N, C-alpha and C positions, 0 to 999 in steps of 0.2 A: 601751677602748672603751664607748662609753654606753649604755645600754637605752632613752634617753628614747624618747619617741614624738614627731612633729612633725605636727598637719595643719594645711594652710593652703587657703582658698578663700577667694575677694573681700573679701580686707580681714581675715577673720575667722582666728585662729590658735588652736591649742589644743596646749598642750604636758603632756605626761604624762607617768610613768613605762612603762615597758613592759607594766604590767596594765591601762592606760588610766585610772591615778588619777592625780588631782590632790589630791598630799597636803601638809597645811601642815606646814612648818619654821621652823627661825632661815636667811632667807636663801634661801629657797627660790622660786623662779622658775617653775613650772611655776603652769599655769592658764588660763582660756577668757578670751580679749582678743580685744578688738571697739575699735577708734580710740583705740589707744594705752593702754586702759584694762581692766585685770583684771573684769572680770565674774564670775568664778565664780574661788575660790581654794583649796577645797575639795571636791572630787566623788569618794568612797572607796565603792565598792561593798563588800559584804562578804556571804556567806550561806553555807548549808550546814542541817543536822539533826545530831540530834533537836529541842533546845531553843536552840542557840546559835548563832553566825554568826561566823563567820573569816574573817579576809583569804582572799584566794582567791589560788590558783596559776596565774602561767603555763602553760600546754600546749602550746602552740602559739599563732602568729599571721601573717596578713598583711597589706600595707598599701598603700595606694597612696598619693596626694599631698594628699586631701584623704578618703580614707576608711581602716578601718583596721578586721579584725574579728580578737579575742582568744577565745581558749579558755583557758577558767579550771576549775579546780576546785580543792575544797577541799582541804589539806594533809590528809597519810593518812601511815603507815607504811607499809613495803617490800611487806608481801603482805594490804593492806586494799584493798578496792575503792573506788573513790571516790562518793560519795553521791548526787550529781549532775553534770552540766556545763553551763554557762555560755558559750553563745557570746554576746559580744561585739559587737556593730558600732556604728562610733561614724563620724559623717561631721560633716564642718563645712562651714556654708554662710556666705550674706551675715549669715542670720539671727541664726544661732550654732551650739549642739552638737542634734544628732537622735543617741537612742542606744535600737538595740533590741536587746534580751536575749531568747535563746532557750533556757528552762530545763527540761533534760532527766533525769528520773529513771535512773539509769544503775546503779543497786544491783539487788539483789532484795528483794522486797516493796512494801507503799505504805510514804508517810512523808510527815512533814510540811514542809517546805521552807520556811526564813526566809530573804529579803533585804533587806538594809538600804542603803539609800545615801543615806551624808552628805554636805549639801551644804552652802557659806558661799562668800560673797563678800566681799569687802574693798575694792573698789573702787580699786585703789590704778594711780597711773598706770605705764606703764613705766618712767621715767626712774629711778623710785624706786623699782620691785623690785629691779634692774640693780644696786643698791648701790655703786655708784661712790665713795662719800664725803657726797656732795651728801646735804643734808636740806631739807625743804621746808616752809614754814608755814603748813600746810594742818588744816583740820579735817575730820573725817567722823564724820557722825552716822547712824546704819548702823539698819536694821530688819527684823523675818522676821515675814512675815504666813501664816499657814496658810492652804490652803484644801481643800477636797473631792481636790483631783486634785495637790497639791502645795502649793510657797511661795513668796511675793514677796518677793523679796532687793528693799532700795533703799537710797539712801543718797544725803545729802546732802553736798558737799565746798564748802567756802566757803574763801574767802579775801579777805579786807577786808568790803567793801558786796558783792563775787558771788558768789554759789552756783549750785552746777553739780548738777543730780539725775540719777539714775541709777537702771537697774530694772530685773533679771535676775530670768523669771518660767520657774520649776521647776516642770512640768505630767509627770501621765504616766498613761497609759491600759491598761491599766486602771489607776483609783485606788487609791493604797497602802488598804492595810487600819487604817496608822495613819500623821499626820501631827505631830510635834514640832517646833516653831520657836523658834530661837533661833540665838546666833550663828553654832552649829554645827546645822545641823537636820536632821531627821532623818524619810527614809520608810523604814515600812516596810511590806511584803507579807509574807503567811504564806497558802503555799500549799500545796496536798493533791497528793499525784501519785500516781501506781501505778510499776510499771516498767516505762520505754520512756514514758509519758506528758512531753509538752512544754508548756510554757506560755510565753506570746511578751507584752513590756512594751516598750510605750515611753516613753520619757525624752526631752524636751528641756530645754533652758535657752537661753531665748530674749532678746532683745532688742526692746521695744515700739520701734516705728518703723523698721523696718531690710527690710520687707518689700521682697522683689526682687530679682535676682540686676542683677550693673551689664551695662552695655552690650554688644551681642556687639562685641567686639574681637578675640578668642585663636583664636576656628572658623579653622581650615586653609581656605585659599581649594577655593572647588569644584574637584570630581576631583581634588584633592589627592591623592598615595600615601598611603600609612600611612608614618610612621617606621620603620627598622629599630632593632632590640637596643636600646642605649643613649640613642639617640636618642629614642625611643618616649618613654621613661620621662623626658628633659628636656624633651621637648615637655609633657609632661602635669603638670611642674613649671611651669615657664613659664605655660602654660594656667590654675595654680591659681593661680598671685602676682597674676592680673591682677582689679584693684579696680576700684572707682567712683573715678575722681579725685579725692582730698580737696577741697575747696573749690569745683570746677569741673564743674557739671553736666554730663550728657549724654555723660563722655567715659569710657576705661574705659586704664589702663594699669598695665605690672605694677610690683608695689613690688616695692624693691630684693632684700629677703628677710628671712627667718625668722632668727633670735626678732625682732631687735629693730630691723628696718628696712621694719616693713610699711606703707609709707608712699609719695608719689614724691621718688624722687632726682631729680636732673638728668643728672647724668653717670652714673649706673647705668642709670637708665632707657632712655636714649641708645643706650650700648652693646648692651646686652641688644637693642632693638628693630633694633639696623644688622645686628646678627650673628647675629638670626633672621627677617628683612626675605622672607628668600625664601618662611618657612616660615607666618608671621604679618606680612602686609605690614598690615595695621590698626593694631595699636601702634604703627609709628610714626611716621602719622597724629595720632593721640590723642595722643602723647604732644609729639609737634610743639607741637599745639594748646595741649594741658597748659601747658606752658611759656612759650608766648605768652602765656598770661592771666596768669599768674603773675610773669612777667618784672617787676623794679621801674625804678618809674617815679620815687621820690624817693631821697635820703639818707637813709638809716636807719644810723647809726651802727653802732650795738647790736645792729642783725643786718646789718651790711657788705653792705646793698642800696646801691646806682648805681645811676644812670637806664640802662637799656638793659641790666643785669645779669641773668643766667640765676639762676634757685633753688636750692640745693644740696639744700635739705631742707623737704619741707612737713608738718608735724604738726599734731593736731587732741585730741590731748590732754587731760588737765585741766588741765597744767601748763604747755603753751600757749597754750590759751584764757586762763587766771588768767595767763598775762604772767612767769610764775613761770622760765621758759626762753626765750631769743629764738627757738626752732625753728618758732613759728608756719609761718614761712618766714622761713627763713635763706640767706643769700648766700656764705656763706663759701668760697665754690670759684672755683679762678683756672681754671676748663677747662670748665668747661657752658658759657659764653658761645661757644666757637669751637665747640665740640659742636653747638650748637645748630644754628648755622649748616651744618655738615656734616651734620646731620639733616634740612634743610631742603632741601640739595641734594639730598639722595637719595630725596625723595618725587618722585613724578610730577608732571609741569608743571600738570596742570589743580590738582592738591593745592595747587601752590604759588602759584596766582596770585590768590588773594583779596589784597585789601589789608590786610587786619591782618594775616594773614604778612609781606604785604611790610614796612610798618613795625617790624613786631617785627624784622625783620632788618638797619634802616636801625638801629634803636635798638642792636641788639646790633654793631652793626660800631662806632658813634659809642662805645659804653661799651670796644671793644678799643684804638679809639685815643684815647681820652682818660682814663678813670681807671684802665683796664686797663694803659696806658703804653707803646703801641705808638708812639705819636705821640714822645711827652714823652724816654725810654728807649731806643728800636730793638725792645723784647721787651714781650709781655705778663707784669706780675710781680704777686706777692702779699704784700703785709704779714702776717707772723705774727700771728692773734689772740688773744691772752695769756687772755679770756673763752672762746672757743671751741676752733676748729682752728688750731694750728699752723701746721700743714702743709697747703696747701689744693688739692695734687693728689691724683690717687686714692691716690698712696701718701700715708695724711696721717698717722702714726704719726710719734709726735718726733723718732723717728732716723732718717726713711725719708730725706733729703736730709743725706748723706753724702760726704766725702772718702775717698778710699784710705786714707789711714791712718787714719781711724776718727773726724776730728774734725767736728764737726758744722756745718753750714753756715749763718751767720746772716745778717740785714738782709731788705732786698726781696731773692725770688729769683724768678729766672725758668727754669722747668723746660723740658728740651729740649723734650718732647712736648708741651707746651703751644703752641710756637712751631709745630711742626706740624700743629698742629688747628688755629691762625691761618690758615697756610698758606692749608690747603685749605678753610678757611670762607670766607676770601676770595677765592678762585677759585672755590668754588663759587657764593657769592653774585653773584662776578662773571656767570657763563653767565643764572644767574638773571635778572641787571637786563638783559642785553643780549635774551636769547631770551624770556623770557618779561614780565618787566615795561617792556619797550619803553625803557628806559634807557640807552642807551650811552655816554653820558659818565660814568655814575656806575660803569658796568661797566669802561672804562675807566682811574679813580683807582682802581679796587682790583686789577685787573691789576695797575699800576703800584707798589702798593701789596704785594701778594704779591711781584713780584720780589723790591723791595728787600729785604722780611722775609728773603725765601731766600739772595741775599746774603750779607749779615748775616749770617743764621744758619752758614752754614758758614765764615764769616773768627771769628767769636767762638768757636763753639762745637767745631767739628772738632779732635781732637786728632789730630795725623800721627805721632805719634809709637806712638802705638797703632791707627791707621786707627780709630778708633771714637770718636761726641761723647759729651763730655762730660753727666754727668746733669743740669747745671744749672750758672749763673753765680752767683753769691754776689751781696749788698750790696755788694762792693768789685768786681765786674767779675771774680772770679776763677772759672777754670774749677773746677768743684768735680768732680773726673778721678775720682768712682768709675765701674769698669764697670757699670750693671745695663740690666734689662729695657727701660723708655723707650725705646730706642734701637729697638724695635722696632715701637712705635707709629711709630716716622719713617717708619718700613715701608710701615705701613700709610694714612698720610698722604698720602705720597707726594713730599716736601719735599726728599730725598735726590737726587744724579741717580745714574742707573748705575753709576758706577764704587764709591761710596760706599756704593750699597745692596745690591752685591754683597761690597765690603766688612765689611759691619756683618751681611748675613746669615751669613758665613764665621764671623765671632765670635761669633754665637750658636750655631751646629751645631756650636762647640768644646764639648769636655770640661769646662770649667770653669761654662761656663751648661747647656748640656744635661744633662737627668737621667735618659734615657729615658722620661720623664712626662710631659716638658714644661719649660719653659726657667724659670733662676731666675729671680727680682727682681733680684739681685746676683751677679754672677761671686763664683765658691769661687777662692780665695788672697788674696784682700782682708783687711784686718786687721777690719771691721764683717760678714765674712760670718759667718752663721748658719744654719746649714740648716731650724732652728724656730723663727727670729723672723716676725715679721709681715711685715714687707717686704723684708728683706735676707737673702734667700737661699732663700726658699721660692717655692712656685711660685704662682699666682694663674691660673685655667684663663682668664680674661677676656683677659688679659694675654701670655698663649700665644697666641693664637686670633686677637690683632689681628693678631702678628708672625705668623705662620701665612700671615695672609690677606693685608699687606704681603706676601710674599716671592712669593706665588703671582702678586699684583696686578703686582710687576715682574718678572713673568718667569721667576721662581725656583721652579716648581713641584715640580720635584722635591724641594726642599728644603721645601717647602711640606707637600707630601705626607706627608713622614716625620716632621715637628713635629707635623701633625696626627692621622694615624697615631699617634703617641707617648699625645696625650692622649684618643687615644678609646679605648687602653688601658687609660690612669688610671679612666677614665668606667666601663668595664667591670667595675675591680677594684674601684668604690664602687657597684657593681649600679644604672649607668645613672645616679645622682645625685653629680654631681662638686660637692665641697662649693666653698665659698666660695676657699679655700687649702689644701695641704699641705705637708705638710714637703720640702725639697730635696733629700732624699735621694737618689745616684744608684742606679740597677737594679742596678748591681753590687754597692752595699752592703745592696738588701735588695726581693726580687722584684716585692714590689708597692708601691704609695707606701703613706707613711705618714704617717696620718691628724694634722693640728691638733690639737689638744685644743681649743681654743676655736672652731673655724670654723664658720659659720653655713649653715644646709643649710634648705631649698632658698633658692639666689640664686639674682636671673634672670640675671646675667649668667654666671653658671656655667653653669646651664642651656643658655643658649642658645649658649655658646663648645661644649659638647659636640654640639650641633645642628648650627652649622657646621664643628666638626670632621668629623662624620659626612658631613655634603656636601660637604667638600673632597677627603675617604678616597675618594669614590668617584665625585670628578671624572674624565671620561673623556676629558681633554684630552691630549697630548701634553706629556710632561715636557721643563719646559728646565734 
């Protein structure tokens, strides 16, 4: 279990150790990140008396999504009182980091107290920080210029003929007694304190030109009741993840999550906004507009862009801006285009009435029918991208699309849940065409396409022997026969008839899937099953909640509330902060959910899943 701390707000992320420090070490990922660039790579507070200063020890801490308060004391022996108490308050915002230290003399008698803050900035792109084996041919010339109240850290990052400039301004009030600038600059305060005296010092690390928070998008609707318990923390996380949309002015969207996905992700942002739509309706409107604005308009094979396709992720870090990674706008997703149509269908009619959104919908449908494969092969498919994502559904790990015996699927892949998204997207767009855009002929055509897809889906995906859909069809059209949680998304999309929806629900409620804390991504007892894998037996909160919402919408409220209640229990066990995923051990194997070591927290769709779970648990409808 890690003692690291993550604070996020409006696109800024601070990743520290438990004391609030950012300490440089080989391969360390700690730092203050803005726009995918690390603007602080060293931030270490030391203090004490009489003449020296040592690292401070954590004596207590409280934390929220964007703020943390830590009580720090110098190390002592068992019977020795601490000389000082430093209460360190940290808060991140769109502009950077603000710290306030309250330094109190706690031992008898007057003393001189010395505080040292060591700071540095390497201005490295997060893709390089993550240390996935790739290297990038950039140069970085750094400077540190002292000033009376702190130091200005700057860098020029260059590749070829292109250079990018970065600046981090570290300033303090009251000003330090001494400032030493260098690769690691030091700000020093010499304080004289009597017993019980306190001094307050404010320190900021800010990036010029980033003034102001994003447009108000995450606020609760007027008159909305406060969310209870775990849902309250989840909403705080979701609000903290809302950021100005990269590359699209005037919109605020939920970043997919910390630490490495602090940007717009098509699939993640849509699902998070749909799950939390009752509590945060503005999010979905801005996400739909942002995805329409970033929709591909031309063929760019290196980005997997095709006209009408919805973006997978948008990056504004140095490596993306310099063209050294393809992710400035990367379109390696098979499901975001259909999900965009679902999201558009969930808007109120007036929000969907604009010509821009109607044109985006027409382009998205054209992609589904053309490059997406619907007209040519009957299903929406993807080809693995050897330079990017091998698998391009939400389960995007290399081994996620697998047969029951452990054999990996090959060739163009048609995922079951994507066909469900496409069916619902076509159906919802037909409704908009008929009732909002006034195009009955197109509506009839879309309804026909949806019905034909539904018929083909049952014929090709449904496995009669187990009364469950195949995970996918491989390049030879064979059923990829693993029993996987993707089937729960079919309940959510509505593509299944009532008999098959009941069969899927019964299977998902069985012990091989249901852990008591959520639904496993892969049913236990199959060759590839591993409860601590990424996608082959773990539990993903958003995945579980889409199944629960689908059960509820299919009239199986009792089962839906059981699943939602168990996920709500998991959220409570994680102090209201559901991680991206957790291990798929059953409640009988361990009484609380087991962490997945590398799970990101907070994550937008996991936070939204906790909110949706609390809502469904409290649903007053009669049980079906």
